[in-house]
N, CA and C atoms of all chains as a GROMACS GRO file, in nm:
protein
  597
    1UNK      N    1  -0.109   4.015   6.382
    1UNK     CA    2   0.000   4.087   6.318
    1UNK      C    3   0.107   4.113   6.425
    2UNK      N    4   0.231   4.095   6.384
    2UNK     CA    5   0.339   4.116   6.482
    2UNK      C    6   0.340   4.265   6.522
    3UNK      N    7   0.408   4.291   6.639
    3UNK     CA    8   0.404   4.432   6.680
    3UNK      C    9   0.483   4.521   6.585
    4UNK      N   10   0.588   4.464   6.518
    4UNK     CA   11   0.660   4.554   6.427
    4UNK      C   12   0.567   4.592   6.311
    5UNK      N   13   0.484   4.496   6.270
    5UNK     CA   14   0.388   4.530   6.164
    5UNK      C   15   0.291   4.639   6.209
    6UNK      N   16   0.250   4.629   6.339
    6UNK     CA   17   0.161   4.733   6.390
    6UNK      C   18   0.231   4.869   6.390
    7UNK      N   19   0.359   4.863   6.433
    7UNK     CA   20   0.434   4.990   6.437
    7UNK      C   21   0.440   5.051   6.297
    8UNK      N   22   0.473   4.964   6.199
    8UNK     CA   23   0.486   5.014   6.060
    8UNK      C   24   0.351   5.065   6.011
    9UNK      N   25   0.246   4.988   6.043
    9UNK     CA   26   0.112   5.028   6.000
    9UNK      C   27   0.080   5.172   6.047
   10UNK      N   28   0.116   5.197   6.174
   10UNK     CA   29   0.087   5.330   6.228
   10UNK      C   30   0.169   5.437   6.155
   11UNK      N   31   0.296   5.402   6.131
   11UNK     CA   32   0.385   5.501   6.067
   11UNK      C   33   0.333   5.536   5.927
   12UNK      N   34   0.297   5.434   5.848
   12UNK     CA   35   0.258   5.465   5.710
   12UNK      C   36   0.122   5.535   5.706
   13UNK      N   37   0.045   5.523   5.815
   13UNK     CA   38  -0.086   5.591   5.813
   13UNK      C   39  -0.082   5.726   5.883
   14UNK      N   40   0.035   5.755   5.945
   14UNK     CA   41   0.043   5.880   6.022
   14UNK      C   42   0.070   6.000   5.933
   15UNK      N   43   0.118   5.975   5.810
   15UNK     CA   44   0.146   6.089   5.721
   15UNK      C   45   0.102   6.051   5.580
   16UNK      N   46   0.070   6.153   5.498
   16UNK     CA   47   0.028   6.125   5.360
   16UNK      C   48   0.136   6.050   5.284
   17UNK      N   49   0.260   6.104   5.300
   17UNK     CA   50   0.373   6.044   5.226
   17UNK      C   51   0.480   6.004   5.326
   18UNK      N   52   0.524   5.878   5.318
   18UNK     CA   53   0.628   5.827   5.409
   18UNK      C   54   0.738   5.760   5.325
   19UNK      N   55   0.862   5.795   5.357
   19UNK     CA   56   0.974   5.732   5.285
   19UNK      C   57   1.063   5.657   5.385
   20UNK      N   58   1.066   5.526   5.373
   20UNK     CA   59   1.160   5.447   5.453
   20UNK      C   60   1.292   5.450   5.376
   21UNK      N   61   1.395   5.498   5.441
   21UNK     CA   62   1.521   5.518   5.370
   21UNK      C   63   1.640   5.492   5.462
   22UNK      N   64   1.760   5.486   5.397
   22UNK     CA   65   1.884   5.477   5.476
   22UNK      C   66   1.935   5.617   5.494
   23UNK      N   67   1.936   5.662   5.620
   23UNK     CA   68   1.974   5.799   5.650
   23UNK      C   69   1.849   5.884   5.666
   24UNK      N   70   1.864   6.017   5.654
   24UNK     CA   71   1.748   6.106   5.669
   24UNK      C   72   1.737   6.190   5.542
   25UNK      N   73   1.625   6.262   5.529
   25UNK     CA   74   1.604   6.340   5.406
   25UNK      C   75   1.714   6.445   5.385
   26UNK      N   76   1.769   6.492   5.500
   26UNK     CA   77   1.876   6.591   5.485
   26UNK      C   78   2.013   6.525   5.476
   27UNK      N   79   2.024   6.402   5.529
   27UNK     CA   80   2.153   6.330   5.528
   27UNK      C   81   2.130   6.187   5.480
   28UNK      N   82   2.096   6.166   5.350
   28UNK     CA   83   2.080   6.030   5.303
   28UNK      C   84   2.213   5.955   5.308
   29UNK      N   85   2.209   5.827   5.333
   29UNK     CA   86   2.337   5.751   5.346
   29UNK      C   87   2.342   5.636   5.248
   30UNK      N   88   2.266   5.648   5.138
   30UNK     CA   89   2.272   5.542   5.036
   30UNK      C   90   2.228   5.609   4.907
   31UNK      N   91   2.294   5.573   4.797
   31UNK     CA   92   2.266   5.639   4.668
   31UNK      C   93   2.121   5.631   4.627
   32UNK      N   94   2.062   5.514   4.650
   32UNK     CA   95   1.924   5.496   4.604
   32UNK      C   96   1.829   5.577   4.692
   33UNK      N   97   1.851   5.573   4.824
   33UNK     CA   98   1.767   5.653   4.913
   33UNK      C   99   1.784   5.802   4.880
   34UNK      N  100   1.908   5.838   4.851
   34UNK     CA  101   1.937   5.978   4.823
   34UNK      C  102   1.865   6.025   4.699
   35UNK      N  103   1.855   5.934   4.598
   35UNK     CA  104   1.789   5.976   4.475
   35UNK      C  105   1.640   6.002   4.499
   36UNK      N  106   1.575   5.911   4.572
   36UNK     CA  107   1.430   5.929   4.595
   36UNK      C  108   1.406   6.051   4.685
   37UNK      N  109   1.484   6.061   4.793
   37UNK     CA  110   1.466   6.176   4.882
   37UNK      C  111   1.495   6.305   4.804
   38UNK      N  112   1.594   6.296   4.715
   38UNK     CA  113   1.629   6.414   4.636
   38UNK      C  114   1.513   6.462   4.551
   39UNK      N  115   1.444   6.367   4.489
   39UNK     CA  116   1.328   6.404   4.406
   39UNK      C  117   1.220   6.469   4.492
   40UNK      N  118   1.188   6.404   4.605
   40UNK     CA  119   1.081   6.455   4.691
   40UNK      C  120   1.117   6.593   4.747
   41UNK      N  121   1.244   6.608   4.784
   41UNK     CA  122   1.287   6.739   4.836
   41UNK      C  123   1.277   6.845   4.727
   42UNK      N  124   1.322   6.808   4.606
   42UNK     CA  125   1.328   6.905   4.495
   42UNK      C  126   1.188   6.955   4.458
   43UNK      N  127   1.089   6.864   4.465
   43UNK     CA  128   0.953   6.909   4.428
   43UNK      C  129   0.877   6.962   4.551
   44UNK      N  130   0.954   6.986   4.660
   44UNK     CA  131   0.896   7.056   4.775
   44UNK      C  132   0.787   6.978   4.846
   45UNK      N  133   0.801   6.845   4.845
   45UNK     CA  134   0.697   6.762   4.905
   45UNK      C  135   0.717   6.753   5.057
   46UNK      N  136   0.606   6.757   5.129
   46UNK     CA  137   0.613   6.740   5.276
   46UNK      C  138   0.599   6.591   5.301
   47UNK      N  139   0.703   6.527   5.353
   47UNK     CA  140   0.692   6.383   5.377
   47UNK      C  141   0.765   6.345   5.506
   48UNK      N  142   0.730   6.229   5.557
   48UNK     CA  143   0.793   6.180   5.680
   48UNK      C  144   0.900   6.079   5.640
   49UNK      N  145   1.025   6.105   5.681
   49UNK     CA  146   1.134   6.010   5.649
   49UNK      C  147   1.162   5.921   5.770
   50UNK      N  148   1.179   5.793   5.742
   50UNK     CA  149   1.207   5.697   5.849
   50UNK      C  150   1.344   5.636   5.822
   51UNK      N  151   1.438   5.661   5.911
   51UNK     CA  152   1.575   5.613   5.890
   51UNK      C  153   1.586   5.468   5.938
   52UNK      N  154   1.588   5.373   5.843
   52UNK     CA  155   1.590   5.232   5.884
   52UNK      C  156   1.724   5.193   5.945
   53UNK      N  157   1.827   5.274   5.920
   53UNK     CA  158   1.957   5.241   5.980
   53UNK      C  159   1.955   5.262   6.131
   54UNK      N  160   1.859   5.344   6.175
   54UNK     CA  161   1.852   5.374   6.318
   54UNK      C  162   1.758   5.276   6.389
   55UNK      N  163   1.698   5.183   6.315
   55UNK     CA  164   1.598   5.094   6.378
   55UNK      C  165   1.600   4.960   6.305
   56UNK      N  166   1.681   4.866   6.355
   56UNK     CA  167   1.701   4.737   6.288
   56UNK      C  168   1.569   4.660   6.273
   57UNK      N  169   1.481   4.675   6.373
   57UNK     CA  170   1.354   4.601   6.368
   57UNK      C  171   1.271   4.649   6.248
   58UNK      N  172   1.269   4.782   6.229
   58UNK     CA  173   1.194   4.838   6.115
   58UNK      C  174   1.265   4.797   5.985
   59UNK      N  175   1.399   4.801   5.986
   59UNK     CA  176   1.475   4.772   5.864
   59UNK      C  177   1.438   4.634   5.810
   60UNK      N  178   1.422   4.535   5.900
   60UNK     CA  179   1.384   4.400   5.851
   60UNK      C  180   1.232   4.391   5.834
   61UNK      N  181   1.160   4.451   5.930
   61UNK     CA  182   1.013   4.439   5.929
   61UNK      C  183   0.949   4.498   5.805
   62UNK      N  184   1.007   4.609   5.754
   62UNK     CA  185   0.945   4.676   5.639
   62UNK      C  186   0.951   4.586   5.515
   63UNK      N  187   1.056   4.502   5.510
   63UNK     CA  188   1.069   4.416   5.391
   63UNK      C  189   0.960   4.310   5.390
   64UNK      N  190   0.924   4.261   5.509
   64UNK     CA  191   0.816   4.162   5.516
   64UNK      C  192   0.681   4.232   5.495
   65UNK      N  193   0.670   4.351   5.556
   65UNK     CA  194   0.542   4.424   5.551
   65UNK      C  195   0.499   4.447   5.406
   66UNK      N  196   0.597   4.485   5.321
   66UNK     CA  197   0.561   4.520   5.182
   66UNK      C  198   0.596   4.408   5.085
   67UNK      N  199   0.657   4.301   5.140
   67UNK     CA  200   0.706   4.194   5.050
   67UNK      C  201   0.794   4.253   4.941
   68UNK      N  202   0.888   4.336   4.988
   68UNK     CA  203   0.979   4.407   4.895
   68UNK      C  204   1.116   4.410   4.963
   69UNK      N  205   1.221   4.353   4.900
   69UNK     CA  206   1.345   4.327   4.972
   69UNK      C  207   1.440   4.445   4.989
   70UNK      N  208   1.408   4.559   4.926
   70UNK     CA  209   1.511   4.664   4.931
   70UNK      C  210   1.458   4.793   4.991
   71UNK      N  211   1.552   4.878   5.025
   71UNK     CA  212   1.524   5.013   5.075
   71UNK      C  213   1.582   5.106   4.971
   72UNK      N  214   1.523   5.220   4.934
   72UNK     CA  215   1.412   5.287   4.998
   72UNK      C  216   1.277   5.231   4.957
   73UNK      N  217   1.176   5.265   5.036
   73UNK     CA  218   1.038   5.230   5.004
   73UNK      C  219   0.949   5.351   5.025
   74UNK      N  220   0.872   5.385   4.921
   74UNK     CA  221   0.785   5.503   4.928
   74UNK      C  222   0.640   5.460   4.950
   75UNK      N  223   0.572   5.527   5.043
   75UNK     CA  224   0.430   5.501   5.071
   75UNK      C  225   0.351   5.630   5.056
   76UNK      N  226   0.237   5.621   4.987
   76UNK     CA  227   0.147   5.737   4.976
   76UNK      C  228   0.010   5.693   5.024
   77UNK      N  229  -0.040   5.765   5.125
   77UNK     CA  230  -0.171   5.733   5.186
   77UNK      C  231  -0.173   5.583   5.226
   78UNK      N  232  -0.062   5.540   5.288
   78UNK     CA  233  -0.058   5.404   5.341
   78UNK      C  234  -0.033   5.296   5.237
   79UNK      N  235  -0.024   5.336   5.110
   79UNK     CA  236  -0.006   5.236   5.002
   79UNK      C  237   0.140   5.234   4.956
   80UNK      N  238   0.194   5.112   4.940
   80UNK     CA  239   0.332   5.100   4.891
   80UNK      C  240   0.336   5.138   4.744
   81UNK      N  241   0.424   5.233   4.708
   81UNK     CA  242   0.434   5.281   4.570
   81UNK      C  243   0.548   5.213   4.497
   82UNK      N  244   0.663   5.203   4.565
   82UNK     CA  245   0.776   5.137   4.498
   82UNK      C  246   0.908   5.178   4.559
   83UNK      N  247   1.016   5.125   4.495
   83UNK     CA  248   1.151   5.159   4.539
   83UNK      C  249   1.211   5.263   4.445
   84UNK      N  250   1.342   5.267   4.443
   84UNK     CA  251   1.411   5.373   4.368
   84UNK      C  252   1.380   5.366   4.219
   85UNK      N  253   1.387   5.246   4.159
   85UNK     CA  254   1.363   5.235   4.015
   85UNK      C  255   1.224   5.283   3.978
   86UNK      N  256   1.124   5.234   4.055
   86UNK     CA  257   0.986   5.266   4.019
   86UNK      C  258   0.959   5.415   4.037
   87UNK      N  259   1.008   5.472   4.149
   87UNK     CA  260   0.982   5.615   4.172
   87UNK      C  261   1.052   5.698   4.064
   88UNK      N  262   1.171   5.653   4.024
   88UNK     CA  263   1.242   5.727   3.918
   88UNK      C  264   1.162   5.721   3.788
   89UNK      N  265   1.118   5.599   3.750
   89UNK     CA  266   1.040   5.584   3.627
   89UNK      C  267   0.913   5.668   3.632
   90UNK      N  268   0.847   5.666   3.749
   90UNK     CA  269   0.721   5.741   3.763
   90UNK      C  270   0.744   5.891   3.758
   91UNK      N  271   0.862   5.933   3.809
   91UNK     CA  272   0.893   6.076   3.803
   91UNK      C  273   0.909   6.119   3.659
   92UNK      N  274   0.985   6.041   3.584
   92UNK     CA  275   1.014   6.079   3.445
   92UNK      C  276   0.891   6.066   3.356
   93UNK      N  277   0.800   5.973   3.391
   93UNK     CA  278   0.682   5.954   3.305
   93UNK      C  279   0.569   6.049   3.344
   94UNK      N  280   0.581   6.112   3.462
   94UNK     CA  281   0.474   6.202   3.507
   94UNK      C  282   0.369   6.131   3.593
   95UNK      N  283   0.383   5.999   3.606
   95UNK     CA  284   0.284   5.925   3.686
   95UNK      C  285   0.290   5.966   3.833
   96UNK      N  286   0.410   6.009   3.878
   96UNK     CA  287   0.424   6.050   4.019
   96UNK      C  288   0.337   6.173   4.044
   97UNK      N  289   0.340   6.267   3.948
   97UNK     CA  290   0.258   6.388   3.960
   97UNK      C  291   0.111   6.349   3.972
   98UNK      N  292   0.068   6.263   3.881
   98UNK     CA  293  -0.074   6.223   3.879
   98UNK      C  294  -0.112   6.158   4.011
   99UNK      N  295  -0.023   6.072   4.060
   99UNK     CA  296  -0.054   6.001   4.185
   99UNK      C  297  -0.069   6.102   4.300
  100UNK      N  298   0.021   6.197   4.307
  100UNK     CA  299   0.011   6.297   4.416
  100UNK      C  300  -0.115   6.381   4.399
  101UNK      N  301  -0.141   6.421   4.272
  101UNK     CA  302  -0.261   6.503   4.248
  101UNK      C  303  -0.386   6.424   4.287
  102UNK      N  304  -0.390   6.296   4.246
  102UNK     CA  305  -0.508   6.214   4.278
  102UNK      C  306  -0.527   6.198   4.429
  103UNK      N  307  -0.416   6.205   4.503
  103UNK     CA  308  -0.425   6.186   4.648
  103UNK      C  309  -0.425   6.318   4.725
  104UNK      N  310  -0.438   6.428   4.650
  104UNK     CA  311  -0.445   6.559   4.714
  104UNK      C  312  -0.318   6.593   4.790
  105UNK      N  313  -0.203   6.549   4.736
  105UNK     CA  314  -0.076   6.579   4.803
  105UNK      C  315  -0.010   6.695   4.730
  106UNK      N  316   0.021   6.803   4.802
  106UNK     CA  317   0.075   6.924   4.739
  106UNK      C  318   0.222   6.903   4.702
  107UNK      N  319   0.260   6.958   4.584
  107UNK     CA  320   0.401   6.957   4.544
  107UNK      C  321   0.419   7.064   4.439
  108UNK      N  322   0.544   7.092   4.405
  108UNK     CA  323   0.576   7.199   4.311
  108UNK      C  324   0.582   7.140   4.170
  109UNK      N  325   0.478   7.165   4.092
  109UNK     CA  326   0.464   7.104   3.958
  109UNK      C  327   0.577   7.152   3.865
  110UNK      N  328   0.614   7.281   3.875
  110UNK     CA  329   0.721   7.332   3.787
  110UNK      C  330   0.851   7.258   3.813
  111UNK      N  331   0.876   7.232   3.941
  111UNK     CA  332   1.001   7.162   3.975
  111UNK      C  333   0.998   7.022   3.914
  112UNK      N  334   0.882   6.957   3.921
  112UNK     CA  335   0.871   6.821   3.864
  112UNK      C  336   0.895   6.828   3.713
  113UNK      N  337   0.840   6.931   3.649
  113UNK     CA  338   0.863   6.946   3.505
  113UNK      C  339   1.012   6.965   3.475
  114UNK      N  340   1.078   7.042   3.562
  114UNK     CA  341   1.222   7.068   3.542
  114UNK      C  342   1.301   6.937   3.545
  115UNK      N  343   1.262   6.848   3.634
  115UNK     CA  344   1.333   6.719   3.643
  115UNK      C  345   1.319   6.645   3.509
  116UNK      N  346   1.198   6.650   3.456
  116UNK     CA  347   1.177   6.578   3.328
  116UNK      C  348   1.255   6.644   3.214
  117UNK      N  349   1.256   6.779   3.214
  117UNK     CA  350   1.333   6.848   3.109
  117UNK      C  351   1.480   6.811   3.119
  118UNK      N  352   1.530   6.811   3.243
  118UNK     CA  353   1.673   6.782   3.263
  118UNK      C  354   1.707   6.640   3.218
  119UNK      N  355   1.607   6.551   3.225
  119UNK     CA  356   1.636   6.411   3.191
  119UNK      C  357   1.593   6.374   3.050
  120UNK      N  358   1.534   6.470   2.979
  120UNK     CA  359   1.490   6.437   2.843
  120UNK      C  360   1.614   6.423   2.755
  121UNK      N  361   1.632   6.304   2.701
  121UNK     CA  362   1.751   6.290   2.613
  121UNK      C  363   1.720   6.355   2.478
  122UNK      N  364   2.939   3.687   4.921
  122UNK     CA  365   2.998   3.639   4.793
  122UNK      C  366   2.915   3.701   4.678
  123UNK      N  367   2.971   3.799   4.605
  123UNK     CA  368   2.891   3.866   4.499
  123UNK      C  369   2.842   3.765   4.395
  124UNK      N  370   2.737   3.803   4.326
  124UNK     CA  371   2.680   3.714   4.223
  124UNK      C  372   2.723   3.759   4.084
  125UNK      N  373   2.750   3.663   3.999
  125UNK     CA  374   2.789   3.701   3.862
  125UNK      C  375   2.664   3.715   3.776
  126UNK      N  376   2.678   3.787   3.666
  126UNK     CA  377   2.563   3.814   3.577
  126UNK      C  378   2.498   3.683   3.533
  127UNK      N  379   2.580   3.584   3.498
  127UNK     CA  380   2.518   3.460   3.445
  127UNK      C  381   2.439   3.388   3.554
  128UNK      N  382   2.484   3.401   3.681
  128UNK     CA  383   2.410   3.336   3.792
  128UNK      C  384   2.273   3.401   3.807
  129UNK      N  385   2.272   3.534   3.797
  129UNK     CA  386   2.145   3.607   3.811
  129UNK      C  387   2.052   3.566   3.697
  130UNK      N  388   2.110   3.561   3.576
  130UNK     CA  389   2.027   3.526   3.462
  130UNK      C  390   1.969   3.385   3.477
  131UNK      N  391   2.055   3.292   3.525
  131UNK     CA  392   2.008   3.153   3.541
  131UNK      C  393   1.892   3.146   3.641
  132UNK      N  394   1.906   3.220   3.749
  132UNK     CA  395   1.799   3.222   3.851
  132UNK      C  396   1.671   3.278   3.791
  133UNK      N  397   1.684   3.388   3.717
  133UNK     CA  398   1.565   3.451   3.658
  133UNK      C  399   1.504   3.358   3.553
  134UNK      N  400   1.592   3.289   3.480
  134UNK     CA  401   1.543   3.201   3.373
  134UNK      C  402   1.455   3.089   3.430
  135UNK      N  403   1.484   3.047   3.554
  135UNK     CA  404   1.403   2.940   3.616
  135UNK      C  405   1.258   2.984   3.628
  136UNK      N  406   1.237   3.111   3.660
  136UNK     CA  407   1.100   3.160   3.681
  136UNK      C  408   1.041   3.215   3.552
  137UNK      N  409   1.129   3.269   3.466
  137UNK     CA  410   1.081   3.331   3.342
  137UNK      C  411   1.149   3.263   3.222
  138UNK      N  412   1.111   3.135   3.194
  138UNK     CA  413   1.181   3.058   3.090
  138UNK      C  414   1.179   3.124   2.952
  139UNK      N  415   1.071   3.197   2.919
  139UNK     CA  416   1.061   3.251   2.783
  139UNK      C  417   1.096   3.400   2.776
  140UNK      N  418   1.141   3.455   2.889
  140UNK     CA  419   1.162   3.601   2.893
  140UNK      C  420   1.287   3.640   2.817
  141UNK      N  421   1.288   3.769   2.778
  141UNK     CA  422   1.409   3.829   2.722
  141UNK      C  423   1.479   3.892   2.843
  142UNK      N  424   1.594   3.840   2.879
  142UNK     CA  425   1.663   3.884   3.002
  142UNK      C  426   1.801   3.939   2.967
  143UNK      N  427   1.828   4.061   3.014
  143UNK     CA  428   1.965   4.116   2.999
  143UNK      C  429   2.014   4.157   3.138
  144UNK      N  430   2.125   4.101   3.181
  144UNK     CA  431   2.180   4.136   3.312
  144UNK      C  432   2.308   4.214   3.291
  145UNK      N  433   2.321   4.325   3.361
  145UNK     CA  434   2.441   4.409   3.347
  145UNK      C  435   2.508   4.430   3.481
  146UNK      N  436   2.620   4.498   3.476
  146UNK     CA  437   2.694   4.525   3.600
  146UNK      C  438   2.810   4.428   3.611
  147UNK      N  439   2.913   4.466   3.681
  147UNK     CA  440   3.031   4.379   3.682
  147UNK      C  441   3.080   4.351   3.824
  148UNK      N  442   3.038   4.431   3.922
  148UNK     CA  443   3.099   4.410   4.056
  148UNK      C  444   3.024   4.302   4.134
  149UNK      N  445   2.917   4.249   4.078
  149UNK     CA  446   2.849   4.139   4.147
  149UNK      C  447   2.765   4.184   4.265
  150UNK      N  448   2.768   4.314   4.294
  150UNK     CA  449   2.690   4.362   4.410
  150UNK      C  450   2.589   4.467   4.363
  151UNK      N  451   2.636   4.557   4.274
  151UNK     CA  452   2.544   4.657   4.216
  151UNK      C  453   2.520   4.614   4.072
  152UNK      N  454   2.412   4.542   4.052
  152UNK     CA  455   2.388   4.487   3.918
  152UNK      C  456   2.260   4.548   3.861
  153UNK      N  457   2.235   4.521   3.731
  153UNK     CA  458   2.110   4.569   3.669
  153UNK      C  459   2.050   4.454   3.589
  154UNK      N  460   1.920   4.458   3.572
  154UNK     CA  461   1.856   4.353   3.491
  154UNK      C  462   1.736   4.412   3.418
  155UNK      N  463   1.723   4.374   3.292
  155UNK     CA  464   1.603   4.410   3.216
  155UNK      C  465   1.532   4.278   3.187
  156UNK      N  466   1.407   4.270   3.227
  156UNK     CA  467   1.330   4.146   3.204
  156UNK      C  468   1.203   4.181   3.126
  157UNK      N  469   1.192   4.123   3.008
  157UNK     CA  470   1.072   4.148   2.924
  157UNK      C  471   1.000   4.014   2.913
  158UNK      N  472   0.881   4.008   2.970
  158UNK     CA  473   0.811   3.878   2.974
  158UNK      C  474   0.660   3.897   2.960
  159UNK      N  475   0.600   3.800   2.892
  159UNK     CA  476   0.455   3.806   2.867
  159UNK      C  477   0.376   3.806   2.999
  160UNK      N  478   0.433   3.741   3.101
  160UNK     CA  479   0.360   3.730   3.230
  160UNK      C  480   0.342   3.868   3.295
  161UNK      N  481   0.416   3.969   3.247
  161UNK     CA  482   0.403   4.102   3.310
  161UNK      C  483   0.284   4.179   3.254
  162UNK      N  484   0.232   4.133   3.141
  162UNK     CA  485   0.123   4.209   3.078
  162UNK      C  486   0.007   4.228   3.176
  163UNK      N  487  -0.039   4.355   3.190
  163UNK     CA  488  -0.154   4.382   3.277
  163UNK      C  489  -0.114   4.399   3.423
  164UNK      N  490   0.013   4.378   3.456
  164UNK     CA  491   0.056   4.394   3.596
  164UNK      C  492   0.121   4.532   3.611
  165UNK      N  493   0.105   4.590   3.731
  165UNK     CA  494   0.174   4.719   3.749
  165UNK      C  495   0.320   4.692   3.786
  166UNK      N  496   0.397   4.800   3.793
  166UNK     CA  497   0.543   4.784   3.812
  166UNK      C  498   0.573   4.710   3.943
  167UNK      N  499   0.502   4.742   4.048
  167UNK     CA  500   0.532   4.678   4.178
  167UNK      C  501   0.512   4.528   4.165
  168UNK      N  502   0.401   4.487   4.102
  168UNK     CA  503   0.375   4.343   4.088
  168UNK      C  504   0.481   4.278   4.000
  169UNK      N  505   0.520   4.346   3.893
  169UNK     CA  506   0.622   4.290   3.804
  169UNK      C  507   0.752   4.271   3.881
  170UNK      N  508   0.794   4.376   3.951
  170UNK     CA  509   0.926   4.368   4.016
  170UNK      C  510   0.922   4.272   4.136
  171UNK      N  511   0.807   4.261   4.202
  171UNK     CA  512   0.797   4.163   4.312
  171UNK      C  513   0.823   4.023   4.259
  172UNK      N  514   0.770   3.996   4.138
  172UNK     CA  515   0.788   3.863   4.079
  172UNK      C  516   0.936   3.839   4.053
  173UNK      N  517   1.006   3.942   4.009
  173UNK     CA  518   1.150   3.926   3.980
  173UNK      C  519   1.226   3.905   4.111
  174UNK      N  520   1.192   3.982   4.214
  174UNK     CA  521   1.262   3.964   4.343
  174UNK      C  522   1.236   3.824   4.398
  175UNK      N  523   1.111   3.776   4.378
  175UNK     CA  524   1.079   3.641   4.427
  175UNK      C  525   1.163   3.537   4.353
  176UNK      N  526   1.186   3.564   4.223
  176UNK     CA  527   1.265   3.469   4.142
  176UNK      C  528   1.409   3.462   4.194
  177UNK      N  529   1.453   3.568   4.259
  177UNK     CA  530   1.592   3.571   4.307
  177UNK      C  531   1.606   3.501   4.441
  178UNK      N  532   1.495   3.451   4.491
  178UNK     CA  533   1.493   3.363   4.609
  178UNK      C  534   1.586   3.411   4.720
  179UNK      N  535   1.561   3.527   4.771
  179UNK     CA  536   1.629   3.569   4.892
  179UNK      C  537   1.776   3.608   4.872
  180UNK      N  538   1.819   3.616   4.747
  180UNK     CA  539   1.960   3.657   4.725
  180UNK      C  540   1.978   3.804   4.759
  181UNK      N  541   1.865   3.876   4.776
  181UNK     CA  542   1.874   4.019   4.793
  181UNK      C  543   1.839   4.066   4.932
  182UNK      N  544   1.753   3.994   5.001
  182UNK     CA  545   1.694   4.065   5.115
  182UNK      C  546   1.766   4.038   5.246
  183UNK      N  547   1.844   3.932   5.257
  183UNK     CA  548   1.912   3.909   5.386
  183UNK      C  549   2.015   4.021   5.408
  184UNK      N  550   2.052   4.044   5.534
  184UNK     CA  551   2.154   4.150   5.555
  184UNK      C  552   2.284   4.100   5.491
  185UNK      N  553   2.297   3.965   5.477
  185UNK     CA  554   2.418   3.917   5.407
  185UNK      C  555   2.383   3.887   5.260
  186UNK      N  556   2.269   3.945   5.216
  186UNK     CA  557   2.229   3.919   5.077
  186UNK      C  558   2.345   3.948   4.984
  187UNK      N  559   2.377   3.858   4.897
  187UNK     CA  560   2.494   3.881   4.810
  187UNK      C  561   2.472   4.005   4.724
  188UNK      N  562   2.349   4.022   4.681
  188UNK     CA  563   2.320   4.128   4.586
  188UNK      C  564   2.271   4.249   4.664
  189UNK      N  565   2.352   4.355   4.668
  189UNK     CA  566   2.307   4.470   4.747
  189UNK      C  567   2.204   4.550   4.669
  190UNK      N  568   2.230   4.563   4.538
  190UNK     CA  569   2.138   4.648   4.460
  190UNK      C  570   2.119   4.587   4.322
  191UNK      N  571   1.994   4.585   4.278
  191UNK     CA  572   1.965   4.538   4.142
  191UNK      C  573   1.875   4.641   4.077
  192UNK      N  574   1.931   4.717   3.984
  192UNK     CA  575   1.849   4.817   3.913
  192UNK      C  576   1.761   4.740   3.816
  193UNK      N  577   1.631   4.752   3.836
  193UNK     CA  578   1.540   4.666   3.760
  193UNK      C  579   1.457   4.744   3.659
  194UNK      N  580   1.445   4.686   3.540
  194UNK     CA  581   1.348   4.738   3.442
  194UNK      C  582   1.266   4.619   3.397
  195UNK      N  583   1.136   4.629   3.412
  195UNK     CA  584   1.052   4.515   3.374
  195UNK      C  585   0.941   4.565   3.282
  196UNK      N  586   0.906   4.487   3.181
  196UNK     CA  587   0.789   4.523   3.099
  196UNK      C  588   0.741   4.401   3.021
  197UNK      N  589   0.620   4.414   2.967
  197UNK     CA  590   0.568   4.308   2.879
  197UNK      C  591   0.617   4.341   2.739
  198UNK      N  592   0.628   4.240   2.654
  198UNK     CA  593   0.673   4.266   2.517
  198UNK      C  594   0.578   4.365   2.448
  199UNK      N  595   0.636   4.460   2.367
  199UNK     CA  596   0.548   4.555   2.296
  199UNK      C  597   0.453   4.484   2.200
   0.00000   0.00000   0.00000
């Protein structure tokens, strides 16, 4: 495995939840990254954000690592979950809650419910 | 060089000949696509969307990728 893959491997295993994004959780620099970080921040999730704009090697390496061409990328317990579309769909369907609960990851359930209420057409 | 909706559809059609494909967006860089195909049945979202990205043959992932963003919705026919 290339060393960038090793680096990524360590990063995704170093925290329960890892978000590879453009910018940081407090200063996202892309609409899609901002949406995913926004959801995780809103539900009070403790996660490690990796700013791919600050590390070109990771920015390209992560796409090969997950065989997924875009950023952001969400990982839970070392497993690739998805990008902005998938995380959004999972948030609205409640699958995100189940996934976190199944993995013993703490978050604010009421806040997650509020997101769904706000988006219920 | 941004991609037009019909180019995206043509590329997707190569991999998903029988799919119901709707491509939206007008700026050629932030586009959307809905792909409904039998091959997605039993696959999770990541697997479905990986297949769609593979169909786009690298139009997305290079730093000069023409397509910066493709909002994707994929599912098997109801």
